[in-house]
C-alpha positions as CSV (number, residue, x, y, z in Angstrom):
1,X,-41.4,-21.3,-31.1
2,X,-43.1,-18.0,-31.1
3,X,-46.8,-17.6,-30.2
4,X,-49.0,-15.0,-31.8
5,X,-52.0,-14.0,-29.8
6,X,-54.6,-11.9,-31.6
7,X,-56.3,-9.7,-29.0
8,X,-57.9,-7.0,-31.2
9,X,-61.6,-6.8,-31.5
10,X,-64.1,-4.7,-29.6
11,X,-67.7,-6.0,-29.9
12,X,-70.1,-3.6,-31.6
13,X,-73.5,-2.6,-30.2
14,X,-75.2,-5.2,-32.4
15,X,-73.1,-8.1,-31.2
16,X,-74.0,-10.5,-28.4
17,X,-71.1,-9.6,-26.1
18,X,-71.6,-5.8,-26.2
19,X,-73.8,-5.6,-23.1
20,X,-70.8,-7.0,-21.0
21,X,-68.0,-5.3,-22.8
22,X,-69.7,-1.9,-23.2
23,X,-67.2,-0.7,-25.8
24,X,-64.1,-2.3,-24.2
25,X,-61.8,-5.0,-25.6
26,X,-63.2,-8.5,-25.5
27,X,-59.8,-9.8,-24.5
28,X,-60.0,-7.8,-21.2
29,X,-63.2,-9.4,-20.0
30,X,-62.6,-10.6,-16.4
31,X,-62.7,-14.4,-15.9
32,X,-62.0,-15.8,-12.5
33,X,-60.1,-12.8,-11.2
34,X,-58.0,-11.8,-14.3
35,X,-58.5,-10.7,-17.8
36,X,-59.3,-13.4,-20.3
37,X,-56.1,-12.7,-22.3
38,X,-54.0,-13.4,-19.2
39,X,-55.2,-17.0,-19.1
40,X,-53.9,-17.5,-22.6
41,X,-50.6,-15.8,-22.0
42,X,-49.9,-17.8,-18.9
43,X,-50.7,-21.1,-20.6
44,X,-48.2,-20.2,-23.4
45,X,-45.3,-18.8,-21.4
46,X,-45.3,-21.7,-18.9
47,X,-44.0,-24.0,-21.7
48,X,-40.2,-24.3,-22.3
49,X,-41.2,-24.8,-26.0
50,X,-42.4,-21.2,-26.3
51,X,-39.7,-18.5,-26.8
52,X,-41.8,-15.3,-26.8
53,X,-45.2,-13.8,-27.3
54,X,-46.4,-11.5,-30.1
55,X,-49.5,-9.7,-28.8
56,X,-51.5,-8.1,-31.5
57,X,-54.2,-5.6,-30.7
58,X,-53.5,-4.7,-27.0
59,X,-50.6,-3.0,-25.2
60,X,-49.2,-4.4,-22.0
61,X,-50.7,-2.8,-18.9
62,X,-50.8,-3.4,-15.2
63,X,-53.3,-6.3,-15.6
64,X,-51.4,-8.1,-18.4
65,X,-48.2,-9.8,-17.3
66,X,-45.7,-12.3,-18.8
67,X,-42.7,-14.2,-17.6
68,X,-41.3,-14.2,-21.2
69,X,-40.7,-11.4,-23.7
70,X,-43.8,-9.9,-25.3
71,X,-43.7,-7.8,-28.4
72,X,-46.9,-5.7,-28.9
73,X,-48.3,-4.9,-32.3
74,X,-51.1,-2.3,-32.9
75,X,-54.5,-3.5,-33.8
76,X,-54.8,-3.4,-37.6
77,X,-58.6,-3.2,-37.7
78,X,-59.5,-6.7,-39.0
79,X,-58.6,-10.3,-38.3
80,X,-56.5,-11.1,-41.4
81,X,-54.4,-8.0,-41.1
82,X,-53.8,-8.7,-37.4
83,X,-52.5,-12.2,-38.3
84,X,-50.3,-10.8,-40.9
85,X,-48.9,-8.2,-38.6
86,X,-48.1,-10.9,-36.0
87,X,-46.3,-12.9,-38.7
88,X,-44.4,-9.9,-39.8
89,X,-43.2,-9.2,-36.2
90,X,-42.1,-12.9,-35.8
91,X,-40.0,-12.5,-38.9
92,X,-38.6,-9.1,-37.9
93,X,-37.0,-10.7,-34.8
94,X,-36.2,-14.1,-36.4
95,X,-36.2,-14.0,-40.2
96,X,-35.5,-17.7,-40.3
97,X,-38.6,-18.6,-38.3
98,X,-40.1,-21.7,-39.9
99,X,-43.2,-22.0,-37.8
100,X,-45.3,-20.1,-35.3
101,X,-48.6,-20.8,-33.6
102,X,-51.6,-18.5,-33.5
103,X,-53.9,-18.4,-30.5
104,X,-57.1,-16.3,-30.3
105,X,-57.6,-14.4,-27.1
106,X,-61.0,-15.9,-26.2
107,X,-60.0,-19.5,-25.4
108,X,-59.1,-19.0,-21.7
109,X,-59.5,-22.7,-20.7
110,X,-56.5,-23.7,-22.8
111,X,-53.6,-25.1,-20.8
112,X,-49.8,-25.4,-21.2
113,X,-50.1,-29.1,-21.9
114,X,-52.5,-28.4,-24.8
115,X,-50.1,-25.7,-26.2
116,X,-47.2,-28.2,-26.0
117,X,-49.2,-31.0,-27.6
118,X,-50.0,-28.8,-30.6
119,X,-46.4,-27.6,-31.0
120,X,-45.1,-31.1,-30.9
121,X,-47.7,-32.2,-33.4
122,X,-46.9,-29.7,-36.0
123,X,-43.1,-30.0,-35.5
124,X,-43.4,-33.5,-36.9
125,X,-44.4,-32.3,-40.4
126,X,-43.6,-29.5,-42.7
127,X,-46.9,-27.7,-43.8
128,X,-47.7,-24.1,-44.5
129,X,-50.9,-24.0,-42.4
130,X,-52.4,-26.2,-39.7
131,X,-56.1,-25.9,-38.9
132,X,-57.6,-27.4,-35.7
133,X,-60.9,-29.1,-35.5
134,X,-62.6,-30.8,-32.5
135,X,-65.0,-33.8,-32.8
136,X,-68.5,-33.1,-31.6
137,X,-68.3,-35.9,-29.1
138,X,-65.2,-34.4,-27.5
139,X,-66.8,-30.9,-27.2
140,X,-70.1,-32.1,-26.0
141,X,-68.5,-34.4,-23.3
142,X,-66.4,-31.5,-22.0
143,X,-68.9,-28.7,-22.5
144,X,-72.4,-30.1,-22.9
145,X,-74.0,-26.6,-22.8
146,X,-71.6,-24.8,-25.1
147,X,-74.2,-24.7,-28.0
148,X,-71.4,-24.8,-30.6
149,X,-72.3,-25.2,-34.3
150,X,-70.9,-28.3,-36.1
151,X,-70.1,-29.2,-39.6
152,X,-71.2,-32.7,-40.6
153,X,-68.5,-34.4,-42.7
154,X,-68.4,-37.9,-44.1
155,X,-66.4,-39.1,-41.2
156,X,-68.0,-37.3,-38.3
157,X,-69.1,-33.9,-37.0
158,X,-66.6,-31.2,-36.1
159,X,-66.3,-27.6,-34.9
160,X,-63.4,-25.4,-35.6
161,X,-60.6,-24.6,-33.1
162,X,-58.8,-21.4,-32.3
163,X,-55.3,-22.7,-32.4
164,X,-53.5,-22.5,-35.8
165,X,-50.0,-23.4,-36.9
166,X,-48.5,-21.3,-39.7
167,X,-45.5,-20.6,-41.7
168,X,-45.0,-16.8,-41.2
169,X,-43.7,-16.2,-44.7
170,X,-46.8,-17.8,-46.3
171,X,-49.2,-15.5,-44.3
172,X,-47.5,-12.5,-45.9
173,X,-48.0,-13.7,-49.5
174,X,-50.7,-11.9,-51.5
175,X,-53.6,-14.3,-52.0
176,X,-57.2,-12.9,-52.2
177,X,-58.7,-16.3,-51.8
178,X,-56.8,-17.1,-48.6
179,X,-57.9,-13.7,-47.1
180,X,-61.5,-14.5,-47.9
181,X,-61.2,-18.0,-46.5
182,X,-59.7,-16.8,-43.3
183,X,-62.5,-14.2,-43.0
184,X,-65.1,-16.9,-43.5
185,X,-63.6,-19.3,-41.0
186,X,-66.8,-19.3,-38.8
187,X,-68.8,-20.7,-41.6
188,X,-67.8,-24.0,-43.2
189,X,-70.4,-23.4,-46.0
190,X,-68.9,-20.0,-46.8
191,X,-65.5,-21.7,-46.9
192,X,-66.7,-24.5,-49.2
193,X,-68.3,-22.0,-51.6
194,X,-65.0,-20.1,-51.9
195,X,-63.2,-23.4,-52.6
196,X,-65.7,-24.4,-55.4
197,X,-69.3,-25.2,-56.1
198,X,-68.5,-28.9,-56.3
199,X,-67.0,-28.9,-52.8
200,X,-70.1,-27.1,-51.5
201,X,-72.4,-29.7,-53.0
202,X,-70.3,-32.5,-51.5
203,X,-70.3,-30.9,-48.1
204,X,-74.1,-30.4,-48.2
205,X,-74.4,-34.1,-49.0
206,X,-72.0,-34.9,-46.2
207,X,-69.7,-36.7,-48.7
208,X,-66.5,-34.9,-47.9
209,X,-64.1,-36.4,-45.3
210,X,-61.6,-34.3,-43.4
211,X,-58.8,-35.7,-45.5
212,X,-60.5,-34.9,-48.7
213,X,-61.3,-31.4,-47.5
214,X,-57.6,-31.0,-46.6
215,X,-56.5,-31.9,-50.1
216,X,-59.1,-29.7,-51.9
217,X,-58.2,-26.7,-49.8
218,X,-54.5,-27.1,-50.2
219,X,-54.7,-27.4,-54.0
220,X,-57.0,-24.5,-54.5
221,X,-55.3,-22.2,-52.0
222,X,-51.9,-23.1,-53.4
223,X,-50.5,-24.1,-49.9
224,X,-49.7,-27.2,-48.0
225,X,-52.4,-27.4,-45.4
226,X,-53.1,-30.0,-42.7
227,X,-56.1,-30.6,-40.5
228,X,-55.2,-31.3,-36.8
229,X,-58.0,-33.2,-35.0
230,X,-57.6,-32.1,-31.4
231,X,-58.5,-34.3,-28.4
232,X,-59.0,-31.1,-26.3
233,X,-62.3,-29.3,-26.4
234,X,-60.7,-26.3,-24.7
235,X,-58.9,-25.2,-27.9
236,X,-62.3,-24.6,-29.5
237,X,-64.3,-23.3,-26.5
238,X,-64.3,-19.6,-27.4
239,X,-66.3,-16.8,-26.0
240,X,-68.6,-15.4,-28.6
241,X,-71.8,-15.1,-26.5
242,X,-72.7,-14.3,-22.9
243,X,-73.7,-17.9,-22.1
244,X,-70.2,-19.1,-23.2
245,X,-68.7,-16.4,-21.0
246,X,-70.7,-17.6,-18.0
247,X,-69.8,-21.2,-18.7
248,X,-66.0,-20.4,-18.8
249,X,-66.2,-18.2,-15.7
250,X,-67.7,-21.1,-13.8
251,X,-65.2,-23.6,-15.3
252,X,-62.1,-21.6,-14.5
253,X,-63.3,-20.6,-11.1
254,X,-63.6,-24.3,-10.4
255,X,-60.0,-24.8,-11.6
256,X,-58.7,-22.3,-9.1
257,X,-60.5,-23.8,-6.2
258,X,-59.8,-27.4,-7.0
């Protein structure tokens, strides 16, 4: 299976990470002796289930290495366009590709075992889009100081993950709603509002379960979607703020010395 890694994105002066990036790519922030993006690449290419990497938003350089083929795609300027560019590149090389997985470049604690668990999980079914969530208890146990935001559902509290499974052909279909939904992925309330006022009200009342949300989203987006509940906090422990960067630097430095 091919892995798309989105590595575009340069924090603006009004964003929390700007003081440490100073106009440079977020993906190149150093963590435990190497760029953050390198941790994700190494986790992916170490798996025999991964054929190649499509890297969107960064060129290869002397600090980014891979033991498997890497196809680089230029930054398209915004997240949805970068995902679509990655899907297009997957299909360029393999027009028959049925599935690919998408990793963001700011989850450096992800491991090869976690990548393989996700690949095997989605290979068991035939959906258009797989969205990862992590239970609050899982995240708080692994990273008690992460300060993640959670959505309270009928069957628990969850935060979103940064590992997605997708059918490349579906990502290239024209759908204004799916574009808006992807752009609103950091806010469950924004997503619910896009899916319908009734869904928003149910979510505010904590009366929507994950399974119900999955069915509503699939119907209104016109796709077959599936929510994957991950047992791994690392797939949702992204670097959006300086304290999260410090947390992961300490975490991965400990992994090297252990």
